[in-house]
C-alpha positions in Angstrom: 63.0 105.5 -49.5 66.3 107.4 -49.5 67.7 109.6 -46.8 70.8 111.7 -47.6 72.7 113.7 -45.1 75.3 116.2 -46.1 78.5 116.7 -44.0 79.2 119.9 -42.3 81.3 122.5 -44.1 83.9 122.3 -41.4 84.7 118.7 -42.2 85.2 119.6 -45.9 87.5 122.5 -45.0 89.7 120.4 -42.7 89.9 117.6 -45.3 91.0 120.0 -48.0 93.7 121.4 -45.7 95.0 117.9 -45.0 94.9 117.1 -48.8 97.4 119.9 -49.5 99.8 118.7 -46.8 99.7 115.0 -47.4 98.7 114.7 -51.0 95.2 114.1 -52.3 95.4 110.4 -52.9 96.8 109.6 -49.4 94.3 112.0 -47.7 91.4 110.4 -49.7 92.7 106.9 -48.5 92.8 108.1 -44.9 89.3 109.6 -45.1 87.9 106.5 -46.7 89.5 104.3 -44.0 87.9 106.5 -41.4 84.5 106.3 -43.1 84.7 102.6 -43.2 85.8 102.2 -39.6 83.2 104.5 -38.1 80.5 103.4 -40.5 80.9 99.8 -39.5 80.8 100.7 -35.8 77.5 102.7 -36.3 76.1 100.0 -38.5 76.6 97.4 -35.7 75.1 99.8 -33.1 72.2 100.6 -35.4 71.4 96.9 -35.9 71.5 96.3 -32.1 69.2 99.3 -31.4 66.9 98.3 -34.3 66.4 94.8 -32.8 65.8 96.2 -29.3 63.5 99.1 -30.2 61.2 97.2 -32.5 61.4 93.6 -31.2 62.3 92.4 -34.7 64.4 89.2 -34.3 68.1 89.9 -34.7 68.4 87.4 -37.5 65.7 89.2 -39.5 67.4 92.5 -38.9 70.8 91.1 -40.1 69.2 89.6 -43.2 67.5 92.9 -44.1 70.3 95.4 -43.6 73.5 95.9 -45.7 76.6 98.0 -45.4 78.5 99.2 -48.5 82.1 100.3 -47.8 83.7 103.4 -49.0 86.4 103.5 -51.6 88.7 106.3 -52.5 86.6 106.9 -55.6 83.2 107.0 -53.9 84.2 108.6 -50.5 80.9 107.5 -48.9 79.4 104.5 -47.1 75.9 103.3 -47.7 73.7 101.7 -45.0 70.6 100.2 -46.4 67.6 98.3 -45.2 65.0 96.3 -47.2 61.9 94.4 -46.7 58.2 94.7 -46.1 56.2 94.8 -42.9 56.7 91.6 -40.9 53.7 89.5 -39.9 52.8 89.3 -36.3 53.9 85.7 -36.2 57.5 87.0 -36.1 56.8 88.6 -32.7 55.6 85.5 -30.8 51.8 86.0 -31.4 49.7 83.8 -29.1 46.0 83.1 -29.2 43.9 83.9 -26.1 40.2 84.0 -25.5 40.0 87.8 -26.0 42.2 87.8 -29.1 46.0 87.7 -29.8 49.0 89.1 -27.8 52.4 89.8 -29.4 55.5 91.6 -28.2 56.1 94.6 -30.5 58.2 97.6 -29.8 59.5 96.2 -26.6 56.1 95.6 -24.9 53.2 93.1 -25.1 50.3 94.4 -27.1 46.8 93.0 -27.3 44.9 92.7 -30.6 41.2 92.2 -29.5 39.0 90.0 -31.8 42.1 88.8 -33.7 42.9 85.2 -34.3 45.8 83.0 -35.4 45.5 80.8 -38.4 48.3 78.1 -38.3 47.5 77.0 -41.8 48.7 80.4 -43.1 52.1 80.4 -41.3 50.7 81.4 -37.9 49.6 84.7 -39.3 47.3 86.9 -37.2 44.0 88.0 -38.9 41.0 90.1 -38.1 37.5 90.1 -39.6 36.7 93.3 -41.5 32.9 93.1 -41.1 30.3 91.2 -39.2 30.3 88.2 -41.5 32.8 85.4 -41.4 34.7 86.7 -44.4 36.5 88.8 -45.6 39.5 88.9 -43.2 42.6 90.9 -43.3 46.1 90.1 -42.0 47.7 92.2 -39.3 51.3 93.3 -39.7 54.1 94.5 -37.4 57.0 96.9 -38.1 59.4 96.8 -41.1 63.1 97.2 -41.0 63.4 100.2 -43.3 60.8 102.3 -41.5 62.3 101.4 -38.1 65.8 102.4 -39.3 64.6 106.0 -39.4 63.2 106.0 -35.8 64.5 106.7 -32.3 67.6 104.9 -31.1 68.4 103.2 -34.5 68.5 106.6 -36.3 70.5 108.2 -33.4 73.1 105.3 -33.6 73.5 105.9 -37.3 73.9 109.7 -37.0 76.4 109.5 -34.2 79.1 108.5 -36.6 79.4 111.9 -38.3 81.5 113.7 -35.7 83.6 110.6 -35.1 84.6 110.3 -38.8 86.4 113.7 -38.6 88.3 112.6 -35.4 89.3 109.2 -36.9 90.4 110.8 -40.2 92.5 113.4 -38.4 94.2 110.6 -36.4 94.9 108.6 -39.6 96.3 111.6 -41.4 98.5 112.4 -38.4 99.8 108.9 -38.5 100.4 109.1 -42.2 102.3 112.4 -41.9 104.6 110.9 -39.2 105.3 107.8 -41.4 103.7 105.3 -39.0 101.3 104.2 -41.6 102.8 103.1 -45.0 102.1 105.4 -47.9 100.8 103.4 -50.9 102.4 100.5 -52.6 105.8 102.1 -53.1 106.8 101.7 -49.4 105.4 98.1 -49.4 107.6 97.1 -52.4 110.8 98.6 -51.0 110.3 96.8 -47.7 110.0 93.4 -49.3 
């Protein structure tokens, strides 16, 4: 699944104006730095919100999500999530007389007539008919689908207005000379 959001036209217009004053390579560098800084912040917030809203263990969220940094050539960051639906054993499934209870999406949920089979990794199963077999396994949420819901998605989309502010701050610093411009300044200082 791929979700692509386009930036507002206002961001592009301001970026092009800064390019003419500062020079395209330095403006691209500043914008790339801003994308990386704000992208990393939103990536961390998205991971936290994802673990909290879905009750997926934080280690599983961290293992299933990736962040690809921006370069001056790509000028974009990529936040990706992979994996399939997780078995209910990830969510502390416990067997009771009425069935199974597990904590999913922040609250305890009951699965009546379900049972835990420890031999199959503690998976939760349910019969599909009146006979003993066949049975089917019950699954919980997955990281990619939960990334596009509620607080996790909001944490990711909150970065868009902050990127413009951060890039404007970096460009202002570059124009005043507070941030070194390229490798030429670094060589002359040595």
